[in-house]
Structure formats: structure tokens, C-alpha cells
C-alpha positions as CSV (number, residue, x, y, z in Angstrom):
1,M,13.9,-32.7,-1.8
2,T,12.7,-30.7,1.4
3,Q,9.5,-28.9,1.7
4,N,11.7,-25.1,1.9
5,E,13.2,-26.1,-1.5
6,T,9.9,-27.2,-3.3
7,A,8.6,-23.8,-1.9
8,A,11.5,-21.8,-3.0
9,E,11.3,-23.3,-6.8
10,K,7.3,-22.3,-6.7
11,V,8.1,-19.0,-5.6
12,L,10.6,-18.5,-8.2
13,G,8.0,-18.0,-10.8
14,V,8.9,-17.2,-14.7
15,P,10.5,-14.4,-15.9
16,L,8.9,-11.0,-16.0
17,V,11.3,-8.4,-16.6
18,R,15.5,-8.4,-17.8
19,T,17.9,-5.9,-17.6
20,T,20.4,-5.7,-20.4
21,R,24.3,-4.3,-20.2
22,G,25.6,-3.6,-23.6
23,N,24.4,-6.7,-25.9
24,W,24.0,-9.2,-23.1
25,V,21.0,-9.8,-20.5
26,E,22.8,-9.6,-17.3
27,N,19.6,-10.2,-15.0
28,V,16.5,-11.7,-15.1
29,H,13.6,-10.9,-12.5
30,S,11.3,-13.6,-12.1
31,G,8.0,-13.7,-10.5
32,H,4.3,-14.3,-10.7
33,A,1.2,-11.6,-11.8
34,A,-2.5,-12.0,-11.3
35,V,-5.5,-9.9,-13.0
36,V,-8.7,-10.1,-11.1
37,S,-11.8,-8.5,-11.3
38,S,-14.1,-7.6,-8.6
39,E,-16.5,-10.1,-9.2
40,G,-13.8,-12.6,-8.6
41,E,-12.7,-13.6,-12.1
42,L,-9.4,-14.6,-12.4
43,I,-8.8,-12.6,-15.8
44,A,-5.3,-13.4,-16.6
45,H,-2.1,-14.4,-15.0
46,V,1.7,-15.2,-15.5
47,G,3.3,-18.0,-13.3
48,D,1.1,-19.2,-10.3
49,A,-1.7,-16.8,-9.6
50,S,-2.1,-18.8,-6.2
51,I,1.3,-18.2,-5.0
52,W,0.9,-17.5,-1.3
53,T,2.0,-14.1,-0.8
54,Y,2.4,-11.7,2.3
55,M,0.3,-8.5,1.7
56,R,2.8,-6.6,3.4
57,S,2.7,-3.1,3.1
58,T,0.1,-3.2,0.3
59,A,-2.2,-4.0,3.1
60,K,-2.2,-0.4,4.5
61,P,-5.3,0.9,2.5
62,I,-7.4,-2.1,3.7
63,Q,-6.1,-1.6,7.0
64,A,-7.4,2.0,7.4
65,L,-10.8,0.7,6.9
66,P,-11.6,0.1,10.5
67,S,-10.4,3.2,11.7
68,V,-12.0,5.1,9.1
69,L,-15.3,2.9,9.9
70,G,-14.8,3.5,13.6
71,G,-14.9,7.4,13.0
72,I,-11.3,8.2,13.9
73,V,-11.6,11.0,11.3
74,E,-14.8,12.6,12.5
75,S,-14.0,12.1,16.5
76,Y,-10.4,13.7,16.0
77,G,-10.9,16.1,13.1
78,L,-8.3,14.5,10.8
79,D,-8.2,15.4,7.3
80,D,-7.5,13.6,4.0
81,A,-3.9,14.3,4.6
82,A,-3.9,12.4,7.6
83,I,-5.6,9.3,5.8
84,A,-2.9,9.2,3.2
85,L,-0.4,8.7,5.9
86,M,-2.4,5.9,7.6
87,C,-2.1,4.1,4.3
88,A,1.6,5.6,3.6
89,S,4.8,3.8,3.7
90,H,6.2,7.4,3.8
91,Q,10.0,8.7,3.1
92,G,10.3,10.9,6.1
93,T,10.4,14.0,4.3
94,E,9.2,17.3,6.2
95,A,5.7,17.2,4.3
96,H,5.3,13.7,6.1
97,I,6.7,14.6,9.4
98,A,4.4,17.9,9.5
99,V,1.1,15.6,8.8
100,L,2.3,13.0,11.3
101,E,3.1,15.3,14.0
102,E,-0.4,17.2,13.5
103,M,-2.1,13.5,13.8
104,L,-0.1,12.8,17.1
105,K,-1.3,16.3,18.5
106,R,-5.0,15.9,17.7
107,T,-5.2,12.0,18.5
108,G,-3.4,12.5,21.8
109,V,-1.3,9.4,20.8
110,K,2.3,9.4,22.0
111,E,5.2,8.9,19.7
112,E,6.9,6.8,22.3
113,Q,3.6,4.2,22.3
114,L,4.7,3.3,18.6
115,V,5.9,-0.3,18.9
116,F,8.3,-0.1,16.3
117,G,12.1,1.8,17.1
118,E,13.7,5.0,16.1
119,S,14.7,5.3,12.7
120,L,16.2,7.7,10.0
121,P,14.1,8.7,6.9
122,A,13.7,6.3,3.8
123,S,14.4,9.0,1.7
124,Q,18.4,9.4,1.0
125,N,17.6,13.1,0.3
126,A,15.6,13.8,3.5
127,R,18.1,11.7,5.3
128,D,21.0,13.4,4.5
129,E,19.3,16.7,5.0
130,L,18.4,15.6,8.6
131,L,22.0,14.4,9.4
132,R,23.3,17.5,8.1
133,R,21.3,19.6,10.2
134,G,22.3,17.3,13.3
135,G,19.0,15.4,13.4
136,K,18.6,12.1,15.2
137,P,16.4,9.1,14.5
138,R,12.9,8.8,16.1
139,K,9.9,7.0,15.4
140,L,8.0,9.2,13.1
141,Y,10.6,8.4,10.7
142,H,9.7,5.0,10.2
143,V,7.7,4.3,7.1
144,C,4.7,2.9,8.9
145,A,4.5,5.7,11.4
146,G,0.8,6.9,9.8
147,K,-0.5,3.4,10.0
148,H,0.1,2.9,13.7
149,I,-1.1,6.3,14.9
150,G,-4.5,5.6,13.0
151,M,-4.7,2.0,14.6
152,L,-3.7,3.5,18.2
153,A,-6.4,6.0,17.7
154,L,-8.9,3.6,17.2
155,C,-8.0,2.0,20.2
156,K,-8.6,4.6,22.2
157,L,-11.8,5.3,20.7
158,R,-12.9,2.1,21.5
159,G,-11.3,1.9,24.8
160,W,-9.1,-1.0,23.8
161,P,-5.4,-1.6,25.5
162,L,-3.0,0.5,24.1
163,E,0.4,-1.1,24.8
164,T,-0.7,-4.4,23.4
165,Y,-2.0,-3.1,20.3
166,A,0.5,-4.9,17.9
167,Q,-0.2,-8.4,19.3
168,P,-2.1,-10.7,17.3
169,E,-5.0,-11.6,20.1
170,H,-5.4,-8.0,20.5
171,P,-9.2,-6.7,19.7
172,L,-7.6,-4.3,16.9
173,Q,-5.8,-7.0,15.1
174,Q,-8.4,-9.3,15.2
175,E,-10.7,-6.9,13.7
176,L,-8.2,-5.9,11.0
177,L,-8.0,-10.1,10.5
178,R,-11.7,-10.0,9.8
179,T,-11.8,-7.2,7.7
180,V,-8.9,-8.8,5.2
181,A,-10.6,-11.9,5.5
182,A,-13.8,-10.9,4.3
183,I,-12.6,-8.9,1.8
184,A,-10.6,-11.5,0.5
185,G,-13.7,-13.9,0.5
186,L,-11.9,-16.4,3.2
187,A,-12.7,-17.3,6.7
188,P,-10.4,-15.7,9.1
189,Q,-8.7,-19.2,9.7
190,E,-7.7,-19.6,6.3
191,I,-5.7,-16.4,6.4
192,G,-2.0,-16.8,7.0
193,S,0.1,-14.8,9.2
194,A,3.5,-13.8,10.2
195,I,5.0,-10.7,12.0
196,D,5.8,-7.7,9.7
197,G,8.7,-5.4,9.7
198,C,6.8,-2.7,11.9
199,G,6.0,-5.5,14.6
200,L,2.3,-5.9,13.5
201,P,0.9,-9.1,12.2
202,V,1.0,-9.4,8.6
203,F,-1.4,-11.4,6.7
204,A,-0.8,-14.1,3.8
205,M,-3.4,-15.1,0.9
206,P,-2.7,-16.7,-2.3
207,M,-1.8,-13.7,-4.5
208,W,-5.2,-13.5,-6.7
209,R,-7.0,-13.4,-3.8
210,L,-4.7,-10.1,-2.8
211,A,-6.0,-8.7,-6.2
212,L,-9.3,-9.6,-5.4
213,V,-8.7,-7.6,-2.5
214,Y,-7.7,-4.4,-4.6
215,A,-10.4,-5.1,-7.0
216,R,-12.9,-4.9,-4.3
217,F,-11.4,-1.8,-2.5
218,A,-11.4,0.0,-5.7
219,A,-14.9,-0.7,-6.8
220,W,-15.8,0.6,-3.4
221,G,-14.0,3.3,-4.0
222,G,-15.2,4.1,-7.4
223,E,-17.0,7.4,-8.6
224,A,-20.1,5.4,-9.1
225,T,-20.0,3.8,-6.1
226,G,-23.4,3.0,-4.0
227,A,-23.0,-0.4,-2.3
228,A,-20.0,-2.4,-1.7
229,A,-19.7,-4.8,-4.7
230,Q,-20.2,-8.6,-4.1
231,P,-18.0,-11.0,-5.2
232,S,-19.6,-13.6,-7.4
233,A,-19.9,-17.4,-6.3
234,G,-17.0,-18.6,-7.9
235,G,-13.5,-17.8,-9.7
236,A,-12.1,-19.2,-12.7
237,S,-10.4,-22.4,-13.0
238,V,-7.1,-21.8,-14.6
239,P,-4.2,-24.3,-15.5
240,G,-1.0,-23.3,-13.4
241,A,-2.9,-21.0,-11.1
242,G,-3.4,-23.7,-8.2
243,A,-6.4,-25.1,-6.6
244,D,-7.6,-22.1,-4.9
245,A,-8.6,-20.4,-8.2
246,S,-11.4,-22.2,-8.1
247,A,-12.7,-22.1,-5.0
248,S,-15.9,-20.4,-3.5
249,L,-15.6,-16.6,-3.3
250,E,-18.1,-16.7,-0.7
251,A,-17.1,-13.9,2.1
252,A,-17.8,-13.7,5.8
253,P,-20.4,-11.1,5.9
254,M,-19.6,-7.5,6.4
255,A,-21.8,-5.3,8.5
256,D,-22.7,-2.3,6.6
257,S,-22.1,-2.3,3.0
258,E,-22.7,1.4,2.4
259,A,-20.7,2.4,5.3
260,I,-17.7,0.5,4.0
261,A,-17.8,1.7,0.3
262,A,-18.2,5.1,1.7
263,S,-15.1,4.8,3.6
264,A,-13.0,2.8,0.9
265,K,-14.1,5.8,-1.4
266,R,-12.4,8.3,1.1
267,I,-9.9,6.7,1.8
268,A,-9.1,6.3,-2.0
269,A,-9.6,9.9,-2.8
270,A,-7.1,10.9,-0.1
271,M,-4.6,8.7,-1.4
272,I,-5.4,10.2,-5.0
273,N,-5.6,13.7,-3.4
274,H,-2.1,13.4,-1.7
275,P,0.1,11.0,-3.7
276,A,3.5,12.1,-2.7
277,L,2.6,11.3,1.0
278,V,1.7,7.8,0.4
279,E,5.0,7.1,-0.6
280,G,6.9,10.0,-2.3
281,P,7.0,11.7,-5.7
282,D,9.8,9.5,-7.1
283,R,7.9,6.5,-6.4
284,L,5.9,4.1,-8.7
285,A,2.9,3.9,-6.4
286,S,2.9,7.6,-6.1
287,I,3.1,8.3,-9.9
288,M,0.2,6.1,-10.6
289,L,-1.9,7.7,-7.8
290,G,-1.6,10.9,-9.9
291,D,-4.2,9.1,-12.0
292,D,-7.7,9.6,-10.3
293,N,-8.6,6.1,-11.6
294,V,-6.0,4.4,-9.7
295,V,-5.2,2.9,-6.6
296,A,-1.7,1.5,-5.9
297,K,0.6,0.6,-3.2
298,S,3.9,-0.9,-2.7
299,G,5.1,-3.3,-0.4
300,A,8.0,-5.0,0.8
301,Q,9.9,-8.2,-0.5
302,G,8.8,-7.4,-4.3
303,V,5.1,-7.1,-3.9
304,F,3.4,-4.4,-6.0
305,A,-0.8,-4.0,-5.9
306,F,-2.7,-1.6,-7.9
307,A,-6.5,-1.4,-9.2
308,L,-8.2,0.4,-11.8
309,R,-11.4,1.9,-10.1
310,K,-13.9,2.5,-13.3
311,E,-12.6,-1.3,-14.8
312,R,-13.0,-2.5,-11.2
313,V,-10.0,-4.6,-12.1
314,A,-6.7,-5.2,-9.9
315,V,-3.2,-6.5,-10.4
316,V,-0.7,-8.1,-8.3
317,I,2.9,-8.5,-8.9
318,K,5.0,-10.6,-6.7
319,L,8.7,-10.7,-7.7
320,A,10.7,-13.5,-6.6
321,D,13.9,-11.6,-5.6
322,G,12.5,-9.1,-3.7
323,G,13.2,-6.1,-5.6
324,E,11.5,-3.3,-6.9
325,S,13.2,-1.8,-9.8
326,P,11.6,-4.0,-12.2
327,W,8.0,-3.2,-10.9
328,P,7.2,-0.2,-13.7
329,E,8.3,-2.5,-17.0
330,A,6.3,-5.3,-15.5
331,V,3.1,-2.9,-15.0
332,C,3.4,-1.2,-18.1
333,A,3.5,-4.8,-19.8
334,I,0.9,-5.8,-18.1
335,L,-1.8,-2.8,-18.8
336,E,-0.5,-3.0,-22.6
337,Q,-1.3,-6.5,-22.9
338,L,-4.9,-5.8,-21.2
339,Q,-5.2,-2.9,-23.9
340,L,-5.8,-0.9,-20.6
341,G,-4.3,2.3,-19.2
342,E,-2.8,4.1,-22.3
343,E,-2.2,7.3,-20.5
344,L,-1.3,5.7,-17.5
345,I,1.4,3.7,-19.3
346,A,2.6,7.2,-20.5
347,R,2.9,8.7,-17.4
348,I,4.8,5.9,-16.0
349,S,7.2,5.8,-19.0
350,R,7.7,9.5,-18.5
351,S,8.6,9.7,-14.8
352,I,10.6,6.3,-14.7
353,S,13.2,5.6,-17.3
354,A,13.9,2.1,-18.3
355,E,17.6,3.2,-19.3
356,I,20.3,2.4,-17.0
357,R,23.0,4.7,-16.7
358,N,26.3,4.1,-14.8
359,D,27.8,7.0,-12.6
360,A,29.6,8.8,-15.6
361,G,26.0,9.3,-16.8
362,Q,26.9,7.1,-19.7
363,L,23.9,4.6,-21.2
364,V,24.9,1.1,-20.4
365,G,21.6,-1.0,-20.4
366,H,17.8,-1.1,-20.5
367,R,15.3,-2.8,-18.3
368,E,12.7,-4.6,-20.6
369,S,9.6,-6.8,-20.0
370,C,10.0,-10.5,-21.0
371,L,6.3,-11.4,-19.7
372,T,3.3,-12.7,-21.4
373,L,0.1,-12.7,-19.9
374,H,-2.2,-15.7,-20.1
375,R,-5.7,-14.9,-20.6
376,N,-8.3,-16.9,-19.0
377,S,-11.2,-16.8,-21.5
């Protein structure tokens, strides 16, 4: 068996959600999930909590930290809508583009400086409307445009080169790596790296570490935040969670914990105040952000992360098939089994139906959770 075949078996995980058609199960969506506290306790898991996972776009709220800490909000007069777009996988609606154009105007960043190519809106409705008007592809329609504008604005403020901002060795990317590593409780050299869809480095880590990142971010961004929450000295040792789950959580020191806490709180507030800007009104993350106790963000290839701010706990779900449609059922099942978020579960269920209907409007099946959390007590 080759290394890739072994890796494929590990990534497959365990069944999380099934879809039915008539009386039969038609599909099973497998994967992994981890529930972690801001103190570094692995509270519960499904599958392998230590499966290596790319952050993808779940990284965006964390990637916004250096820019907000670095003063771009004050220096360029940016508002909460701009901060939300820095964290966004936006859908290309008129509301999204209006904020992005204002960001370009205020920061002096040029659309042509964004490293990725031109595209059409991610939203089908926005794309159809644009094409009806005779509109053309542009870089601002890329789902990551807000993140890149924020990064280039920080480069301008610091006097860093703009042309190479996406290169791994650039000072911006090195600062992002140090930030992510410190919050995850890892040394920078322990973070995996590849290239993301938008051209920037994308970081990888054991899945439970990504949940830790979100739990700590939520703790910093919580209403009662004073100083940044510090991790405990060790995590939980869990059967099936891999050796990393008992590793030390001692992070590289972060400069000013109160400033980090204030920036995380500002970012979380911006996402919660503008949930539709972060993704779109029919997207799971935006629906969950309608609850002011939640920070949530989706990522490509089946990764979804959310945190409960008051409880200081976070969940990461990774679907092995890279899909998105099973996320709501997996999220609700995990919350139910944790006995948390009753109102949040109701909000999700009202907004995203588990029913599967065909093109004639007929009810033909359902999406159903089949996961069982393993509690680590």
C-alpha cells in the first residue's frame, strides 16, 4: 500500500451524515469532527481529531488579526463592514462589491494588484443578474477579494513590497504564519503549508488544533474579554485521536495579549454585525453569525469551523468528500449531543431544510445525521 493510499483511508473517516431517497440510503458523507475548549481540552471527537487539515477559508478571521492589530482600520478609516469583508468568502452581490470598492478607495489599493484572476460572482443569482446587465468578470468578484485588500493595505502601511505579497517568504506571510502558529500552540515550523485557491499560502495542522484556534479566538472576542485566554499545559489523550492530542499547548509568545483580545473582539463583532457580508444570507456560516454568541466560517473542501463565545468552545468538521450540503445536519447533531445551542439549532433548522426535493417540487428524501460524539471525560 502506498503512502497516498494510506492517507486516503485515514482521511475518509467515519459516517457523519446520510442522505435518503425513498426508503433507501443513497449517500453517506464521512469525515471527522473535533470539539475543543479555549484551554486546550479535547472535549469530544468523531473519527480522528488529529487528522491533518488545511484551514482554507476558515483561516480568514485569524488572517485579519495582523491587519487590524497593525492599524489599518484607523489609518484608512475602515468600518466594520470592511472588517467583515476581510473575513469573507463573499458571494459577489451588489452589497459586497460596494464595500469592496469603498475599501479600494480608502486604502489606495488597486484592483489589478490582487494576485488572483478575474471571476464572476459566486452567487448564482448575482452572476445571472450581472450577465443580464452585460457585466464582465473582475477581480473584485473573487470570494477572497476582501482578505487580499486588507493584506495589501497592511503592506502599504508597513512599507512592505506589494508585488510579492502572496509569496511565502514575504514579511506579510511570515507574520501570518507566526500568528496562526502562536494561536494554535505550535512552532511555525510545525505548521504545514501549500498554496490556496486564491494564490496565498494555506496552512495545515491537526484538526483539533484548528478547533483550538477558533476556541481561543472566540474567548478573546467574547463579551467578558479582558486579556487573551492562555492555553493549558497539555491536551487530552484520546483513543483514536492520534499522538498529537497529548502534545504540549505551549505557544510561541504573542506580543500584547490585551491588544490581540481587543482586535479579536473587533473582528468578531464585525462578522456578527454583518453576517450576510461574511458569506451570504443563505449560507450556513452567515445564518449562524445571526446569533451573537457564534463565530463561524466555512472553508473549501468540506471544512467548517464555529465557536461559541460564552462557552469558549469550538467545533471543526471536515467532510472527506469535500462537500458542504451535510454541514447543517452535522452541526446540529454535535450541538444536540453537547447539549448546547438550543436556539442556534432552531435557527439553523428554520433556515436550511433537511428535506431533499426534486425539480418538480416533490419531497424525495432527507439529510440525516448519523454521527456519535465520543466524549473525553
